[in-house]
Backbone bond lengths (Angstrom), bond angles and torsions (degrees), N, CA, C in turn:
res aa  C-N    CA-C-N  psi(-1)  N-CA   C-N-CA  omega(-1)  CA-C   N-CA-C  phi
1 M - - - 1.457 - - 1.527 110.80 -
2 I 1.335 116.88 -46.83 1.467 120.38 179.38 1.520 109.87 -63.76
3 H 1.340 116.02 -37.22 1.460 120.03 178.11 1.533 110.44 -60.03
4 L 1.321 117.18 -42.54 1.460 122.07 179.44 1.523 111.15 -64.27
5 I 1.317 117.13 -42.08 1.468 121.20 178.74 1.524 110.22 -63.74
6 M 1.325 117.24 -44.03 1.465 120.89 179.29 1.525 110.64 -64.33
7 K 1.325 116.25 -38.35 1.453 120.87 179.04 1.531 110.25 -63.14
8 K 1.329 116.78 -43.80 1.462 120.55 178.46 1.527 110.97 -63.96
9 K 1.335 117.48 -39.79 1.469 120.34 177.61 1.518 110.68 -63.45
10 Y 1.322 116.44 -39.19 1.461 121.58 177.95 1.529 109.84 -59.44
11 Y 1.323 117.06 -45.90 1.463 120.71 179.39 1.529 111.73 -67.62
12 K 1.321 117.95 -33.48 1.468 120.14 176.11 1.519 110.64 -63.99
13 V 1.325 116.38 -44.40 1.467 120.53 178.55 1.526 109.71 -62.34
14 L 1.327 116.95 -46.36 1.465 120.36 177.64 1.524 111.50 -59.98
15 F 1.331 116.48 -40.33 1.462 119.97 178.52 1.525 110.79 -60.13
16 F 1.334 117.54 -49.13 1.460 119.94 -177.06 1.525 112.01 -66.86
17 I 1.317 117.78 -35.84 1.466 120.33 175.78 1.526 109.72 -64.32
18 T 1.323 116.39 -45.94 1.464 120.91 -179.87 1.526 111.06 -64.31
19 A 1.320 117.56 -42.61 1.470 120.99 178.37 1.525 110.30 -61.68
20 F 1.327 116.95 -39.96 1.466 120.72 177.94 1.529 110.31 -63.46
21 V 1.328 117.12 -44.96 1.471 121.04 178.98 1.528 110.14 -62.32
22 V 1.324 117.35 -43.63 1.470 121.14 178.05 1.524 110.00 -59.58
23 F 1.323 117.14 -44.58 1.462 120.40 -179.79 1.529 111.01 -63.38
24 V 1.320 117.01 -45.25 1.473 120.42 179.60 1.525 110.12 -61.34
25 L 1.325 117.13 -45.36 1.466 119.87 178.59 1.526 111.56 -62.85
26 A 1.322 116.77 -30.29 1.466 120.91 -179.92 1.518 112.47 -72.84
27 I 1.326 118.05 -22.04 1.467 119.36 -179.16 1.525 112.73 -104.28
28 V 1.338 117.72 -7.29 1.466 121.39 175.09 1.527 107.44 -70.31
29 P 1.336 118.07 140.03 1.471 119.14 177.96 1.530 111.69 -51.78
30 N 1.313 115.38 136.12 1.458 123.29 -172.05 1.521 113.84 -61.47
31 D 1.322 118.97 -30.35 1.462 121.20 -176.28 1.528 112.80 -72.04
32 Q 1.323 118.06 -8.61 1.465 120.95 179.77 1.528 112.56 -89.77
33 I 1.313 117.88 -12.19 1.465 122.01 -179.81 1.524 107.51 -126.22
34 K 1.331 117.00 102.60 1.463 120.64 -175.93 1.524 111.18 -121.57
35 L 1.315 115.57 139.93 1.454 122.71 168.51 1.521 106.43 -126.70
36 S 1.326 117.10 137.68 1.465 119.50 -178.60 1.532 110.41 -93.64
37 V 1.316 115.52 53.84 1.464 122.74 179.89 1.525 107.47 -129.60
38 D 1.343 115.50 139.92 1.464 118.42 175.70 1.521 109.44 -60.31
39 N 1.315 115.76 138.81 1.470 122.57 179.52 1.527 113.11 58.49
40 A 1.324 116.78 30.42 1.471 121.05 -179.27 1.522 110.99 -58.07
41 D 1.326 117.03 -37.64 1.462 120.22 -179.43 1.527 110.92 -61.77
42 K 1.318 116.34 -41.90 1.471 119.94 -179.57 1.527 110.58 -68.93
43 I 1.332 116.61 -35.93 1.468 120.78 177.08 1.520 109.96 -63.82
44 K 1.335 116.91 -40.52 1.470 120.81 178.37 1.530 110.49 -64.74
45 H 1.331 117.02 -42.84 1.470 120.56 178.36 1.530 110.31 -62.37
46 F 1.331 116.43 -48.81 1.463 121.39 179.45 1.527 110.50 -56.08
47 T 1.327 116.39 -50.33 1.468 121.39 -176.96 1.524 111.63 -62.84
48 A 1.327 116.56 -45.16 1.466 120.32 -179.05 1.524 110.95 -59.37
49 F 1.313 117.40 -45.29 1.463 119.96 -176.34 1.531 112.26 -79.44
50 F 1.318 118.00 -24.23 1.460 121.19 171.35 1.530 108.92 -65.06
51 V 1.333 116.52 -47.72 1.472 121.44 179.92 1.526 110.76 -65.18
52 L 1.336 117.35 -44.12 1.465 120.09 177.76 1.533 110.88 -59.98
53 S 1.320 116.92 -39.44 1.473 120.79 177.88 1.520 110.87 -62.91
54 F 1.328 116.08 -43.33 1.463 120.22 178.31 1.525 110.62 -59.61
55 L 1.329 116.69 -50.45 1.466 120.56 -176.96 1.523 111.66 -63.27
56 L 1.323 116.44 -43.56 1.458 119.68 -179.15 1.528 111.06 -67.67
57 N 1.323 116.91 -36.35 1.460 120.28 177.06 1.526 110.90 -64.84
58 R 1.321 117.17 -39.83 1.465 120.45 179.09 1.528 110.95 -67.05
59 A 1.325 116.49 -28.71 1.467 120.65 -179.72 1.526 111.91 -77.72
60 S 1.328 117.60 -29.93 1.471 121.55 179.36 1.520 107.70 -155.55
61 S 1.317 116.91 113.52 1.458 118.78 -166.80 1.529 116.72 -117.27
62 T 1.327 119.40 13.23 1.466 117.81 175.56 1.521 108.93 -74.71
63 I 1.313 117.26 160.34 1.465 120.93 -177.64 1.524 111.55 -61.41
64 V 1.316 117.82 -37.85 1.468 120.75 178.01 1.525 109.36 -63.46
65 H 1.322 116.13 -43.93 1.462 119.58 178.29 1.523 111.02 -65.42
66 R 1.328 117.41 -38.46 1.466 120.08 179.41 1.520 110.72 -60.35
67 L 1.321 117.51 -44.50 1.468 120.59 179.52 1.526 111.06 -66.12
68 R 1.315 116.36 -43.43 1.466 120.70 177.98 1.526 110.34 -62.87
69 N 1.320 116.71 -42.53 1.456 121.00 -179.40 1.522 111.96 -63.81
70 M 1.327 116.09 -39.65 1.462 119.38 177.83 1.523 110.28 -60.82
71 G 1.318 116.62 -44.48 1.464 120.83 178.12 1.516 112.04 -64.02
72 A 1.327 116.76 -42.15 1.467 120.74 -179.98 1.525 110.86 -64.63
73 L 1.331 116.95 -41.18 1.465 119.64 178.72 1.522 111.34 -66.34
74 L 1.324 116.69 -38.96 1.463 119.64 177.18 1.528 110.26 -62.93
75 L 1.326 117.38 -42.85 1.469 120.53 176.71 1.526 111.63 -63.16
76 F 1.322 117.24 -36.35 1.463 121.49 176.18 1.531 109.98 -61.78
77 G 1.331 116.65 -45.40 1.464 120.78 178.36 1.519 112.17 -62.71
78 I 1.326 116.88 -42.76 1.468 121.19 177.82 1.525 109.98 -64.58
79 S 1.322 116.85 -40.56 1.472 121.06 178.95 1.522 111.32 -61.34
80 I 1.318 116.72 -41.15 1.466 120.19 177.50 1.522 109.97 -60.29
81 E 1.315 116.91 -44.05 1.469 120.10 -179.96 1.526 111.17 -65.26
82 I 1.314 118.03 -36.62 1.472 120.99 177.24 1.523 110.17 -65.27
83 V 1.329 117.16 -44.16 1.474 120.64 177.53 1.526 109.75 -59.97
84 Q 1.330 117.26 -40.80 1.462 120.75 -179.05 1.528 112.75 -64.91
85 L 1.324 117.58 -23.29 1.470 120.48 175.63 1.522 111.70 -59.03
86 F 1.335 116.43 -29.95 1.458 121.66 -175.07 1.526 113.19 -99.99
87 L 1.314 117.20 4.29 1.465 120.72 179.73 1.526 109.46 -104.96
88 P 1.330 117.28 121.87 1.465 119.68 -175.06 1.534 113.86 -63.60
89 A 1.317 118.11 -28.87 1.464 120.69 -176.35 1.528 112.95 -93.01
90 R 1.328 117.76 6.90 1.464 121.59 -178.17 1.523 110.31 -126.89
91 E 1.317 115.45 156.97 1.462 121.18 175.79 1.525 108.75 -121.36
92 S 1.301 115.36 142.78 1.457 121.82 178.08 1.525 108.29 -104.67
93 S 1.331 116.78 142.59 1.468 118.00 177.77 1.527 111.25 -151.68
94 I 1.303 114.56 149.11 1.463 121.00 176.62 1.529 110.02 -67.74
95 E 1.338 116.62 -28.47 1.464 120.40 178.52 1.530 111.14 -62.67
96 D 1.336 116.61 -33.54 1.467 119.92 176.78 1.528 110.79 -65.67
97 V 1.318 116.42 -41.04 1.470 120.37 177.80 1.529 109.75 -64.88
98 I 1.320 116.66 -38.12 1.471 120.13 177.24 1.527 110.18 -63.90
99 A 1.342 117.43 -43.17 1.471 120.81 177.90 1.529 110.68 -62.62
100 D 1.340 116.68 -39.91 1.471 120.75 175.58 1.529 110.00 -59.10
101 S 1.328 115.52 -48.00 1.470 121.67 -178.19 1.522 111.38 -62.05
102 V 1.324 116.37 -40.88 1.464 119.99 179.38 1.531 110.23 -64.84
103 G 1.326 117.56 -40.47 1.466 120.65 176.41 1.517 111.60 -59.59
104 I 1.327 116.01 -44.15 1.472 121.41 178.73 1.528 110.22 -63.40
105 L 1.328 116.38 -48.63 1.469 120.84 -176.16 1.525 112.74 -68.07
106 V 1.336 117.54 -39.10 1.467 120.02 179.04 1.527 110.07 -63.84
107 F 1.338 117.09 -41.96 1.463 118.43 176.68 1.524 110.39 -59.90
108 Q 1.328 117.40 -47.56 1.465 120.89 -177.93 1.528 111.13 -62.82
109 L 1.326 116.62 -38.63 1.463 120.70 178.05 1.529 110.54 -64.73
110 L 1.329 117.05 -47.56 1.463 120.46 178.92 1.529 111.37 -62.65
111 L 1.319 116.53 -39.34 1.462 120.48 177.41 1.527 110.58 -62.13
112 S 1.319 116.63 -44.30 1.470 120.45 179.48 1.525 111.10 -63.21
113 I 1.326 116.93 -42.80 1.467 120.66 178.16 1.526 110.04 -63.02
114 F 1.322 116.94 -44.78 1.463 121.42 178.92 1.527 110.78 -58.96
115 R 1.321 116.36 -45.25 1.470 119.89 -179.21 1.526 111.73 -65.91
116 L 1.337 116.80 -38.67 1.470 119.67 176.93 1.523 110.96 -63.58
117 L 1.331 116.48 -44.42 1.464 120.15 179.07 1.526 111.29 -64.35
118 K 1.311 116.34 -41.23 1.465 120.68 178.47 1.531 110.09 -61.57
119 H 1.323 116.07 -45.61 1.467 121.04 178.72 1.532 110.39 -61.87
120 Y 1.327 116.30 -43.93 1.463 121.19 -179.63 1.527 110.77 -61.06
121 Y 1.322 117.22 -47.50 1.465 120.35 -177.74 1.526 112.47 -70.80
122 Q 1.311 117.75 -28.96 1.464 119.86 175.47 1.525 110.89 -69.80
123 K 1.329 116.95 -34.06 1.467 120.55 177.56 1.528 110.84 -69.94
124 Q 1.327 116.85 -28.50 1.463 121.13 -178.50 1.523 112.39 -71.50
125 K 1.318 117.36 -23.54 1.476 120.83 -176.67 1.485 112.56 -76.64
């Protein structure tokens, strides 16, 4: 039991560190972080929010927490875009929020599929 609590605390710390890094990267001028891939910005948004979803899910994994966490992450993504409205070297876009949302939803979908498969295979034994 204590091991589980410590594990959840570890994931909470990792989540907050990652969220801080995501926020800092979101306010750094855009010309300092370049990828030579089409839609690289959307890929970065998707990946960041997929990882944040994973970490937050590991920190609290009941269905109520999962729904709350999804909403909190979406608000975090929207907040980043609002902050970017006031930064001269950054651009805000609804497409970024959509990429954030897709990252969150894809993680939740994969998690649900994984849990269904795990449940199915445990019943087979």
